[in-house]
DOGU-607283 format. One line per field, with one value per residue: residue number from 1; residue in one letter; x, z, y of N, C-alpha, C in turn. Coordinates in pm, whole numbers, always signed. Layout:
N
gulo <- [NUM:...]
torfi <- [A:...]
n_X <- [X:...]
n_Z <- [Z:...]
n_Y <- [Y:...]
ca_X <- [X:...]
ca_Z <- [Z:...]
ca_Y <- [Y:...]
c_X <- [X:...]
c_Z <- [Z:...]
c_Y <- [Y:...]
***
This chain:
115
gulo <- [1:2:3:4:5:6:7:8:9:10:11:12:13:14:15:16:17:18:19:20:21:22:23:24:25:26:27:28:29:30:31:32:33:34:35:36:37:38:39:40:41:42:43:44:45:46:47:48:49:50:51:52:53:54:55:56:57:58:59:60:61:62:63:64:65:66:67:68:69:70:71:72:73:74:75:76:77:78:79:80:81:82:83:84:85:86:87:88:89:90:91:92:93:94:95:96:97:98:99:100:101:102:103:104:105:106:107:108:109:110:111:112:113:114:115]
torfi <- [M:R:A:S:S:R:E:P:D:T:V:V:E:I:E:K:Q:S:Q:L:R:S:L:V:K:S:L:S:W:R:F:V:A:T:F:T:T:F:L:L:T:Y:I:I:S:G:E:L:T:T:A:F:K:I:G:P:A:D:F:V:F:K:L:L:V:F:Y:L:H:E:R:I:W:L:L:N:L:A:Q:Q:L:P:R:K:R:V:L:K:T:V:S:W:K:V:T:T:T:L:F:I:Y:W:A:L:I:Q:S:L:N:E:S:E:P:F:L]
n_X <- [+1683:+1593:+1581:+1619:+1794:+2055:+2373:+2404:+2418:+2427:+2437:+2184:+2059:+2215:+2166:+1900:+1896:+1817:+1828:+1718:+1729:+2017:+2035:+1864:+2024:+2254:+2187:+2088:+2341:+2491:+2396:+2479:+2751:+2826:+2750:+2969:+3194:+3159:+3164:+3423:+3579:+3492:+3617:+3879:+3945:+3806:+3627:+3293:+3192:+3366:+3300:+3060:+3090:+3223:+3069:+2813:+2918:+3057:+2833:+2695:+2897:+3003:+2765:+2719:+2943:+2944:+2705:+2759:+2987:+2863:+2699:+2886:+3006:+2817:+2774:+3014:+3008:+2956:+3187:+3367:+3251:+3309:+3559:+3489:+3352:+3545:+3728:+3559:+3491:+3733:+3837:+3624:+3681:+3925:+3887:+3706:+3852:+4067:+3930:+3825:+4070:+4182:+3976:+3991:+4250:+4223:+4036:+4205:+4400:+4275:+4229:+4371:+4642:+4540:+4711]
n_Z <- [-1588:-1334:-1341:-1094:-964:-1063:-1094:-1082:-1379:-1463:-1350:-1269:-1212:-984:-806:-731:-570:-239:+116:+244:+88:+110:+377:+396:+228:+362:+599:+500:+399:+616:+798:+652:+646:+932:+1030:+906:+1019:+1285:+1261:+1164:+1382:+1573:+1478:+1471:+1734:+1887:+2087:+2183:+2331:+2291:+2022:+2034:+2163:+1965:+1749:+1772:+1823:+1582:+1402:+1463:+1451:+1192:+1039:+1080:+972:+693:+604:+620:+446:+212:+172:+138:-93:-282:-261:-391:-676:-968:-1129:-1176:-1243:-1370:-1264:-988:-883:-849:-673:-445:-393:-306:-100:+91:+161:+259:+485:+646:+678:+834:+1069:+1133:+1197:+1413:+1594:+1656:+1758:+1986:+2128:+2156:+2295:+2551:+2640:+2675:+2458:+2155:+2004]
n_Y <- [-928:-703:-361:-228:-404:-405:-253:+105:+315:+572:+907:+1019:+773:+690:+909:+838:+639:+535:+621:+424:+206:+168:+108:-137:-306:-307:-432:-695:-793:-785:-994:-1240:-1183:-1163:-1425:-1564:-1441:-1511:-1791:-1833:-1713:-1918:-2131:-2058:-1982:-2180:-2165:-2123:-1899:-1688:-1658:-1584:-1338:-1169:-1196:-1037:-775:-737:-738:-498:-297:-326:-292:-19:+82:-9:+118:+396:+385:+319:+544:+755:+663:+698:+985:+1045:+1017:+1073:+1096:+869:+612:+345:+290:+313:+89:-103:-7:+46:-220:-311:-128:-183:-455:-442:-272:-440:-670:-593:-523:-766:-902:-752:-780:-1060:-1101:-935:-1083:-1321:-1243:-1205:-1478:-1806:-1894:-2055:-2232]
ca_X <- [+1723:+1518:+1667:+1667:+1877:+2185:+2456:+2364:+2513:+2437:+2431:+2052:+2021:+2270:+2087:+1767:+1925:+1777:+1909:+1647:+1815:+2151:+2021:+1830:+2128:+2356:+2124:+2118:+2481:+2534:+2349:+2575:+2899:+2835:+2762:+3107:+3284:+3114:+3210:+3557:+3611:+3489:+3736:+4014:+3953:+3767:+3540:+3171:+3168:+3449:+3242:+2936:+3127:+3265:+2955:+2710:+2977:+3084:+2717:+2665:+2999:+3033:+2666:+2731:+3062:+2891:+2593:+2851:+3067:+2782:+2650:+2997:+3030:+2708:+2809:+3122:+2948:+2956:+3320:+3446:+3154:+3361:+3657:+3435:+3320:+3671:+3771:+3462:+3510:+3873:+3832:+3547:+3742:+4047:+3836:+3638:+3958:+4144:+3842:+3830:+4210:+4188:+3889:+4046:+4369:+4186:+3985:+4306:+4487:+4207:+4233:+4488:+4660:+4474:+4784]
ca_Z <- [-1468:-1315:-1357:-972:-912:-1116:-1047:-1154:-1484:-1467:-1230:-1233:-1136:-867:-730:-712:-459:-137:+233:+291:-2:+160:+500:+346:+164:+482:+694:+430:+397:+783:+841:+600:+689:+1065:+1047:+851:+1130:+1388:+1224:+1168:+1520:+1654:+1423:+1516:+1892:+1948:+2190:+2140:+2416:+2208:+1887:+2073:+2199:+1851:+1660:+1803:+1810:+1452:+1339:+1488:+1418:+1056:+976:+1070:+882:+573:+584:+603:+332:+100:+148:+91:-223:-351:-283:-470:-779:-1135:-1198:-1199:-1233:-1381:-1137:-851:-840:-800:-542:-345:-340:-235:+30:+189:+196:+359:+613:+711:+715:+932:+1182:+1184:+1267:+1536:+1706:+1685:+1838:+2107:+2193:+2200:+2428:+2661:+2686:+2663:+2308:+2071:+1939]
ca_Y <- [-873:-600:-240:-193:-493:-385:-129:+202:+348:+721:+996:+1019:+644:+674:+984:+793:+534:+594:+581:+312:+94:+145:+39:-286:-374:-328:-551:-827:-847:-810:-1146:-1343:-1165:-1180:-1565:-1610:-1408:-1598:-1920:-1830:-1708:-2030:-2227:-2029:-1981:-2313:-2125:-2058:-1792:-1585:-1627:-1501:-1202:-1106:-1191:-913:-647:-732:-697:-360:-206:-330:-234:+125:+114:-35:+219:+520:+354:+321:+688:+824:+633:+761:+1106:+1058:+940:+1116:+1103:+737:+492:+216:+268:+309:-49:-181:+66:+20:-348:-319:-58:-249:-573:-403:-241:-540:-764:-531:-527:-894:-944:-674:-847:-1190:-1064:-889:-1210:-1424:-1180:-1229:-1609:-1874:-1923:-2181:-2318]
c_X <- [+1640:+1618:+1707:+1772:+2017:+2254:+2408:+2475:+2526:+2416:+2290:+2023:+2095:+2203:+1952:+1805:+1892:+1856:+1843:+1695:+1943:+2120:+1975:+1947:+2241:+2316:+2143:+2252:+2532:+2492:+2462:+2707:+2912:+2838:+2902:+3204:+3264:+3187:+3371:+3642:+3605:+3597:+3849:+4045:+3921:+3667:+3415:+3160:+3257:+3371:+3124:+2969:+3159:+3145:+2868:+2793:+3023:+2972:+2693:+2764:+3012:+2881:+2663:+2828:+3015:+2800:+2658:+2918:+2982:+2728:+2763:+3019:+2927:+2718:+2907:+3099:+2980:+3076:+3369:+3378:+3214:+3477:+3613:+3401:+3439:+3718:+3688:+3483:+3639:+3877:+3748:+3615:+3843:+3997:+3785:+3751:+4034:+4067:+3836:+3965:+4212:+4105:+3922:+4170:+4335:+4120:+4102:+4391:+4417:+4193:+4379:+4512:+4599:+4581:+4867]
c_Z <- [-1448:-1300:-1207:-902:-960:-1072:-1129:-1266:-1507:-1351:-1174:-1144:-991:-761:-674:-591:-347:-16:+278:+217:+53:+300:+487:+309:+292:+565:+632:+442:+553:+820:+800:+647:+848:+1105:+994:+974:+1246:+1374:+1233:+1290:+1608:+1604:+1478:+1683:+1960:+2061:+2140:+2216:+2324:+2082:+1919:+2124:+2078:+1761:+1670:+1768:+1668:+1380:+1334:+1427:+1265:+966:+972:+968:+737:+515:+546:+475:+202:+79:+100:-54:-309:-359:-380:-621:-923:-1201:-1253:-1176:-1249:-1283:-1011:-792:-781:-672:-427:-286:-266:-105:+140:+241:+292:+485:+693:+760:+842:+1071:+1242:+1260:+1393:+1640:+1746:+1788:+1971:+2193:+2239:+2294:+2549:+2716:+2661:+2504:+2258:+2030:+2032]
c_Y <- [-732:-467:-215:-276:-485:-266:-17:+264:+490:+798:+996:+883:+655:+780:+947:+678:+601:+551:+448:+179:+62:+69:-107:-356:-407:-435:-682:-881:-875:-949:-1235:-1313:-1185:-1350:-1620:-1571:-1487:-1751:-1936:-1798:-1831:-2133:-2193:-2030:-2114:-2298:-2048:-1918:-1679:-1552:-1541:-1364:-1108:-1084:-1055:-779:-647:-692:-557:-258:-198:-262:-86:+161:+109:+76:+353:+507:+375:+457:+766:+789:+682:+908:+1158:+999:+954:+1082:+957:+629:+362:+171:+250:+168:-117:-115:+55:-123:-370:-258:-132:-380:-541:-358:-340:-651:-714:-532:-672:-942:-878:-756:-982:-1178:-1010:-1006:-1301:-1377:-1192:-1380:-1661:-1890:-2049:-2264:-2398]
***
């Protein structure tokens, strides 16, 4: 495994991580995550128009949130490296899950109930 593809283990390695790396990581994940949100929205609502409304908004909003999230975590680095990985995962999952539920509720309030 290449050294650049693993999680950093030292403060020096963390400080070497660039803003460009965070942006590229954000973009690649956003494509995967937006597709899953699009698919989930379509499955729940049964409407492609709803999925096409939420998909682009999801992409832009979460891209910005993830980039900021990544940069904040890199600023708060040296003290808790092992614990940081767990907290980062949990905080990101909670943030995105809340946004998805909010977006779905908003889209369902605008149309007829799907049940």
